[in-house]
C-alpha positions in Angstrom: 153.3 69.2 -69.1 150.8 71.5 -70.8 148.1 72.6 -68.2 145.5 72.8 -71.0 146.1 69.1 -71.9 145.7 68.2 -68.3 142.4 70.0 -67.9 141.2 68.4 -71.1 142.1 64.9 -69.8 140.4 65.5 -66.5 137.3 66.8 -68.3 137.2 63.8 -70.6 137.6 61.4 -67.6 134.8 63.2 -65.8 132.5 63.0 -68.8 133.4 59.3 -69.3 132.6 58.6 -65.7 129.2 60.4 -66.0 128.5 58.5 -69.2 129.2 55.2 -67.6 127.2 56.0 -64.6 124.2 57.0 -66.7 124.7 53.9 -68.9 124.8 51.3 -66.1 121.6 50.0 -64.5 121.1 47.2 -62.0 117.9 45.2 -62.2 117.3 43.4 -58.9 116.0 39.8 -58.6 112.4 40.8 -57.9 112.2 43.4 -60.7 112.0 43.7 -64.5 113.1 46.7 -66.5 111.0 48.1 -69.4 113.4 49.5 -72.0 112.2 52.6 -73.9 114.4 53.9 -76.8 113.4 57.2 -78.2 109.9 56.8 -76.6 109.2 53.3 -77.9 109.2 50.0 -76.0 111.9 47.7 -77.4 111.9 45.0 -74.8 112.2 43.7 -71.2 115.5 43.6 -69.3 115.8 40.8 -66.7 117.6 40.9 -63.4 121.3 41.7 -63.6 123.7 44.4 -64.8 122.3 46.2 -67.8 123.6 48.9 -70.1 121.6 51.6 -71.8 122.4 54.5 -74.1 122.1 57.8 -72.0 119.6 60.3 -73.2 118.3 57.9 -75.9 117.2 55.1 -73.6 115.0 55.0 -70.5 114.7 51.9 -68.2 111.9 52.2 -65.5 112.0 49.3 -63.1 108.8 47.4 -62.2 108.6 45.3 -58.9 107.0 41.8 -59.3 106.5 41.2 -55.6 103.1 40.9 -54.1 101.8 44.2 -52.8 99.5 44.5 -49.7 97.0 47.3 -50.2 94.5 48.2 -47.5 91.0 49.3 -48.6 89.9 52.1 -46.3 86.7 51.8 -44.4 83.6 53.1 -46.1 79.9 53.3 -45.4 77.9 50.8 -47.4 74.1 50.2 -47.6 73.3 46.5 -47.7 70.4 45.0 -49.6 68.1 45.1 -46.6 68.9 48.9 -46.0 71.4 48.5 -43.1 74.3 50.9 -43.0 77.6 49.2 -42.2 81.2 50.4 -42.3 83.5 47.8 -44.0 87.2 47.8 -44.6 89.2 45.2 -46.5 92.7 44.3 -47.7 93.8 43.3 -51.2 96.9 41.6 -52.4 98.1 42.0 -56.0 101.2 41.6 -58.1 102.4 42.7 -61.6 102.5 39.9 -64.1 103.2 42.0 -67.2 105.7 44.7 -66.7 105.1 46.4 -70.1 101.3 46.7 -69.6 101.8 48.0 -66.0 103.9 50.9 -67.4 102.3 51.6 -70.7 98.6 50.9 -70.1 98.2 52.9 -66.9 99.9 55.7 -65.1 99.7 54.7 -61.5 98.8 51.1 -60.8 98.5 51.3 -57.0 96.1 54.3 -57.1 94.0 52.8 -59.8 93.6 49.5 -58.0 92.8 51.3 -54.7 89.9 53.2 -56.3 88.5 50.3 -58.3 88.7 48.1 -55.2 86.6 50.6 -53.1 83.9 50.9 -55.8 83.8 47.1 -56.3 83.6 46.5 -52.5 80.6 48.9 -52.3 78.9 47.3 -55.3 79.3 43.6 -54.2 78.3 44.2 -50.6 75.3 46.2 -51.7 73.9 43.1 -53.4 73.9 41.1 -50.1 71.8 41.4 -47.0 73.4 42.0 -43.6 73.1 38.3 -42.6 74.7 37.2 -45.9 77.5 39.8 -45.4 78.3 38.4 -42.0 78.0 34.7 -42.9 79.2 34.5 -46.5 82.4 36.5 -46.3 84.3 33.9 -48.4 81.8 34.2 -51.2 82.0 38.0 -51.1 85.8 37.9 -51.1 85.8 35.6 -54.1 83.3 37.8 -56.0 85.4 41.0 -55.4 88.6 39.3 -56.5 87.0 38.0 -59.7 85.7 41.4 -60.6 89.0 43.1 -59.9 90.9 40.4 -61.9 88.7 41.0 -64.9 89.4 44.8 -64.7 93.1 44.8 -63.9 94.1 42.1 -66.4 94.4 44.8 -69.0 96.9 46.6 -66.7 99.2 43.6 -66.4 98.2 43.1 -62.7 96.8 40.0 -61.0 94.7 40.4 -57.8 95.6 37.3 -55.8 93.5 37.7 -52.7 90.8 40.0 -51.2 89.7 39.8 -47.6 87.1 41.7 -45.6 89.0 42.9 -42.6 86.5 44.7 -40.4 82.7 45.1 -40.3 81.3 47.8 -38.0 77.6 47.6 -37.2 75.3 50.4 -35.8 74.8 50.3 -32.1 71.1 49.6 -32.4 71.8 46.7 -34.7 74.4 45.3 -32.2 71.8 45.4 -29.4 69.1 43.7 -31.6 71.5 41.0 -32.6 72.5 40.4 -28.9 68.8 40.1 -28.0 68.3 37.7 -30.8 71.3 35.6 -29.8 70.1 35.5 -26.2 66.6 34.4 -27.3 68.1 31.6 -29.4 70.2 30.4 -26.4 67.0 30.4 -24.2 65.1 28.5 -26.9 67.8 25.8 -27.1 68.0 25.5 -23.3 64.2 25.0 -23.1 64.2 22.4 -25.8 67.0 20.5 -24.2 65.2 20.6 -20.8 62.0 19.4 -22.4 63.8 16.6 -24.1 65.4 15.6 -20.8 62.1 15.6 -19.0 60.5 13.5 -21.8 63.3 10.9 -21.4 63.0 10.9 -17.6 59.2 10.5 -17.8 59.7 7.5 -20.2 62.2 6.0 -17.8 59.9 6.5 -14.8 57.0 4.9 -16.7 59.1 1.8 -17.4 60.1 1.7 -13.7 56.5 1.9 -12.6 55.5 -0.9 -14.9 58.3 -3.0 -13.4 57.2 -2.2 -9.8 53.6 -3.0 -10.6 54.6 -6.4 -11.9 56.8 -7.0 -8.9 55.3 -5.6 -5.6 58.3 -6.6 -3.7 60.5 -4.3 -5.8 58.3 -1.3 -4.5 58.9 -2.4 -0.9 62.6 -2.6 -1.5 62.6 0.8 -3.1 60.8 2.2 0.0 63.4 0.7 2.3 66.2 2.2 0.2 64.6 5.6 0.5 64.5 5.3 4.3 68.2 4.4 4.3 69.0 7.4 2.1 67.1 9.7 4.5 68.8 8.2 7.5 72.2 8.9 6.0 71.5 12.6 5.9 71.0 12.7 9.7 67.6 14.4 9.4 65.6 14.9 12.6 62.3 14.1 10.8 61.7 10.8 9.1 58.9 10.5 6.6 57.4 7.0 6.0 55.8 6.3 2.6 52.1 5.5 2.7 52.6 2.0 1.2 55.1 1.2 3.9 52.8 2.4 6.6 49.9 0.2 5.3 52.2 -2.8 5.2 53.3 -2.2 8.8 49.6 -1.9 9.8 48.7 -5.1 8.1 51.7 -6.8 9.8 50.6 -5.5 13.2 47.0 -6.7 12.7 48.3 -10.1 11.7 50.5 -10.4 14.8 47.5 -9.3 17.0 45.4 -12.0 15.5 48.1 -14.6 16.0 48.5 -13.6 19.7 44.8 -13.8 20.3 44.6 -17.3 18.8 47.6 -18.4 20.9 46.0 -17.0 24.1 42.7 -18.7 23.4 44.4 -22.0 22.8 46.3 -21.8 26.1 43.2 -21.3 28.4 41.8 -24.6 30.1 38.3 -25.6 29.2 35.5 -24.8 31.7 33.7 -27.9 33.1 30.0 -27.9 33.8 28.8 -28.5 37.4 
């Protein structure tokens, strides 16, 4: 066999293999291919095995999955002139593969930069209290602004979340003092309300005892029983009880005197 023919056959086989390798493209399930022919976009290639013309065609692949992009922490001045460091995270995905390739060079870098400037602008329109308490509203405002800007790039921002808010140490101490003062205020209000309720209940009880004196005596006796249970060495008698005991003693003395006088025989005259 002619060696020259063998070499030619091997060269043709190698060239054919290289041609086939350059012609075959595999588009994965989460991707779309943008087909350029001689520099012009001629269509989209869906997932599967795709063939292109080497040298003439180019098929860049675009991922359609949601991308998580952290927005680095940056110093922001709020509306009430408080400096805070805020970091966030954004989630976006490509919805138009052609625009994401043709309209902009680097989608990720562009969204990162525009997200940082939008975060600074939106937070700067709010006070510190609003930034801390209205994070959902701020997240929504940032997402809407980014959506309006990135729509021309074929990108949809699905979610933006403020991740971390760092306050100055002096502001942390001031907020801690404010929170402590609020807690003391609530505690005093609750105590005052309890005393008012207790005073009203005592007033009702005193009215009842004034209408029924026997109830007061029973309450005094109950107090003596409670004191005796504690095994105290000193017993304190309430003043109303002592007066009642004194009146009872005087009554018994008078009864004894009357009984003695009645028992003595009468003295006869000489």
